[in-house]
C-alpha positions, 0 to 999 in steps of 0.5 A: 793759717795760710791764706786760702779759700775765703781767706784767699780772696783777702790774701790777695788784697792783704799786701795792698791793705798793709800799704793803705791806711787802716780801714776804720769801718771795721776796727775791733778793739783787741779786747773784743778780739780776745773775747771772740777767741775765748768764746770760740775756744770754749765752744770747740772745747780747747784751751790755748796756752797763749793768745798773741796779736802782732803784725804778720806779713805772710799769714793771718795766724799760726798755732804752735805745738805748745798751744800758742796762737798768734794772730795778725793784728790786721785782723782787727780791721777785717769783717767779723765773718772773716775773723771768725773763720781765722779764729776757728781754723787756728783753734781747731789745730789744737785738736787736729794738727793737719788740714785733712778730712777731719779738720775740714769737716770740723771747720765747715761744721763750726762755720755753718753753725755760726752762720745760723 
């Protein structure tokens, strides 16, 4: 997932964050992050083949055509709302492989539901 929208704001600071010590106020264990991904996958109705966490320099996440989701391990230090946006974005790529109107509509719908 390229860093855009709400993600654009965090993207500009991502390089700076990597140069600083990790923020401890938002540290989420990897097991909790994986649970968040699985919960959203069930809600969206998709089944990722693999979920990986690793350091990434230019993206917050990516989705392969084979169903592998890779997330930047720096997400473990991000607020829950931001993690949710990245998770939902990547999981939706298992249904819609582009960023067209259908994708944006679904993304906005799921994120709006989560806000309530």
